[in-house]
N, C-alpha and C positions, 0 to 999 in steps of 0.2 A: 632695685632692691629696697627693702624696708629701711635699711640703714641710710640709703641715699635719700629717701623721702624724709626721714627725720632730720637729716642734714639740711635739706632745702627748707623745711618748715621753720627752722631757727635762723635761716640765712639773713633775713631782713632785720631781725632783732640785733644780730651781731654787726651788721653793716651800719645801721643807724645809731649804734652805740658809739661810733667814732665821731670825732668833732668835725671831720671834713665832709661827712655825708649827712643828709637830712631828707625826709620825705618830700616829694614834690608838692604835696598838699596835706593839710592836717588830717584828713580822713583816709589817707592812702593806705592800702594794704597790698601786700605782694600777692601774685596770682595763686601761689600754693596755699597761702593763708586763707584767701577767699574760697578756694576749693575745699579746704578743711571745714570752714564754717558751713558751706553748702551741704557737705556730707552729714554734718551733725543735724542740720535742719531737715534734710530729706529722710534720714534714718528714723527721726521721731515724728514724721508727718504721717497722717492717716491716708493721704493721697499723694504719694511721691510721684515725681515726673517719670515719664517713660524712659528717658535717658538714664535715670538712676536705676530703675528696675532692670533694664536690659543690660547695663554695662557694669554696675558696681556691686552686684551680688550681696546687697545688704550691708556694705561697709559703713561704719558709723563715724570714722575720722581717719585722718592721716596718722600712721601709715596704713595703706590698704595692701592686700596681697599683691605680690609682684605681678602676677599674671593678669590682675584686674586694673592695675594703675593706668596703663596707657588708654584702653578703651573708656575707662571711667572719666579721666580728666579731659580727654578729647571730647567726649559727649557733653561734659559740663561746659567746656569752652564754646562749643557750637550753640548750646542752649542759651547761654547768657551773652553771646557775642564777644567773648574774651579774645582780644587780638594779640595778647602777650604770650599766648601758648601756641607755638608753631610746631606742627607735626608733619610727618611724611611717611606714607605707607603704613599708617596705623601706629606709629611710634612718635613720642614726643622728642623733638630734637632741640628745641630752645625754649627756655622760660625767661622772659624778659622782666627785669626789675628796674624800676625808675628811681633815680636819686637826684637831688638838687646839688649842684656844685657851686663853688664860690667864684668861678672864673667864667669869662665869656671868650669868644674866639679871638678878639683883638686885645686881650689882656697881655701884659708884658711876657716875653718868652720865659723868663725866670719863674713867674707865677704859674704859668701853664705847666712848666716842667715839674714844679713842686707838687701841684695838684695831681698830675699824672702819676708821679712816683708814690704819692700817698695811697691812691687806689691800687696801683700795681703791687706795691709791697704788701698791702693787706690781702689782696687776692692771692698772692703767692703763698701766704700763710694758710689761706683757705684751701688752696690746691694740695698742700702738703698733708692736711688733715682730712681731706674729703674722701669718702668711700668710692669704690669703683662705680663708674657711670656718671659721676658729676665732678670729675677732676679737672675740667677744662673751663672754668669760668673766665670770662674776659669782659672788659669794659670798653665803652665807646661813647663818644660825644662829638658833636660838630666842632666844638672848641678844640678838641684834640686832633681833629683832621688838620686844622691850620697849624697847630703845634708840631705835628709830625712833618708837615710840608716844610716849615721853617727849619726844623732839625735836619731834614735831608738836604736842604739847600746849604745850611751851614757846614754839614759834613762834606758836601760837594765842593764848597769853596776851599775848605782846608785840604781836601784831597787834591784839588787842582793845584793849589800852591805847592804841596809836597811833590806832585808829579813834575811840575815845572822846575823846581829846584833840582830834583834828581836828574831830569833830562838835560838841563843846562850844565850841571856838573859833569855829566858823562860826556857831553859834546865838547866842553872846554878841556876836559882832561885828555880826551882822545886827540884833540887838535894841538894842545900845548904840552901834554905829557908832564904837567907840573902840578904837584899837590898844593903848593902854596897859592898859585894863581887860581886854582879851583876854589880854595877857601876864600880868597879875596872876592871872587865873583859871587860866591854864595852870600857873603856879607852885603855886597852891593845890591843884589837882587832882593834880599830881605828888606834893605832900606827902601827900595822902590815900592815894594808891596805895602810896607807899614806906612810910609809917608803918603802915598796916593790914597790908601784906604782912610787914613786920618783926615785928609782933606775932604774926601767925599762925605764922611760922617759929619765933619764940620759944616758942610753945606746942607745938612739935614737929611741925608739919604738914610734909608733903612733897607735891610736885606729883604728883597722880594724876588719874584720870578725874573724880571728884567735885570735887576742888580746882580743876581746870581750868574746869569749868562754873561753879563758884562765883566764880572769879576774874573771869570775864567779867561776871557779875552785879555783882560788887563795883565794877568799873570804871564801869558804867552808873549805879549809885547815887551814886558819888563826885562826879559832875558836877552833881547836881541843885541843892544848896543854893547853891553859888557862882554859878550862872547867875541865880538869883532875886535875890541881892544885887547882882550886876552890873547887872541891869535896873533895880532900884530906885535905884541910884546915879545913873542918867541921867534920872530922872523930871523934873527941872527943866531947862528949856531956857535957853540963854544962859549968862552967866558967873555961877556960884555958887561960893562958897568950898568947897574940898574937904572941910573939917572939917564944914561944914553938910550937904554931900551924904552924907558918911559917917554922920553922926548921923541923917539922915533915913532912910537905908537900914537902919540898925541898929534904929531905933525902930518903923518901919513894917513892915519885913519880918522883923525878928528874932523877934517873938512867934510868927508863923506857922511859921517854920522850927523854933523850939523845940518847938512843938506837934507838928509832923510828926516830929521826932526822938523825942519822948516816946512817941507812938503806935507808932513803929517799934520802939523799945526794948521796949515792952510785948509786941509780937508776937514779938520774939526771945526774951523770957523764957518765953513759952508753949511755943515750939518746943524749948527746951533740954530739956524733960522728956519729949519724945517718944521712942519706941523706934526709929524709923527713923533710920539713920545720916545719911542725906542731910539730913534736917530739923535734926538736932542740929548738924551742921557748918554748915548754912546759918544757923542762929541765931547761932553764934559769929562767923561771917563778917559777918553783918548787924550785930551789935553793934559789932564793931571798925570797920566801915565808917562807920556812923552816928556813932560817937564821934569819929573823926578827921575826918569831913565837917563835923561841928559845930565842932570846933576849927579846921579849915581855913578855914571861912567867917567865924567870929566872931573868930579871932585872926589868921590869916595874911592873908586877903583884906582884911578891914576895916582892919587895921593898915597894910597896903601902900597902900590907898586914902587913909587919913587922913594918911599921911606923904608920899606921892608922887603921889596921885591928881590927875587933871586937873580944873581948874575949868571947863573947857569940853570935855567928853569927846568931842564930835562934831566939834570944829574941824578936827582932822587929816584926818578922813574927807572933810569938805566941801571942804577945800583941795585934796586929791588929786583929788576928783571934778571940781572946777572946772578944774584944770590939764589933766586928761585930756580933758574935754569941750572945753576951749579949744583944745587941740592938734588935736582932730579937726575 
């Protein structure tokens, strides 16, 4: 429509009026503005080009009649070799506008996110005021490809942590039927995740493809030892002193957990000397995870159980079940 053409004609002026956007070069003009200048030149020329005569029906500037716009601008783009006008089946589908950004692909994530949001927020305002036919502008840059990749990996890491916590809580609650032990296990697992991640950051790690995969593995391993201790704590039925329950879990499950930690440490030591980067990083991650998983279950979880653990771990569950069954 003619309204859409007027909107596009002023698009670049509105874009470059923002402090976050600037032309890629001093003499840069948007395709629609170059097209407008061509129309003005051709309409006043004594010998206009065949493309103008055949497709533009004497149009002197933008906007041109709606039925003329597509063949006219497509003919112009082919005449001058304009690659920023993309068409299909005789209709213009994309008009590409270039802008210089202040970030590059390896800029800090926060700077990439800020730059992305500036463009996206401005474009959202443009979409809301745009006439029909030009309501879907979008922006793209190679720097934002990496930003989106990092964002997805970060979301994946958070999602994996959430799934691990939920699954561990469900498994422990089903096996122990104790709300308190489930809470203690959650606290211990969070400690493992935070401590292991902090150590890896302290070693200079940054979130990348390998690190994202390894982080998901880290989360799965961090739940294992705590769940075993939680199940051992509930082995005795009835009322049993929490100190006795903690001692029982420590003496009966502790050696098995220490043995598992030792064998895993040994596997990590072997992988440290490999040539493949993935295995070396996996070894470091595994070492940190097992170290803090061992501390998490032997220090954090057992201390919480010994100090605040229930003498009847399943009592709360059975009371709730009886109330629910009674109300039904």
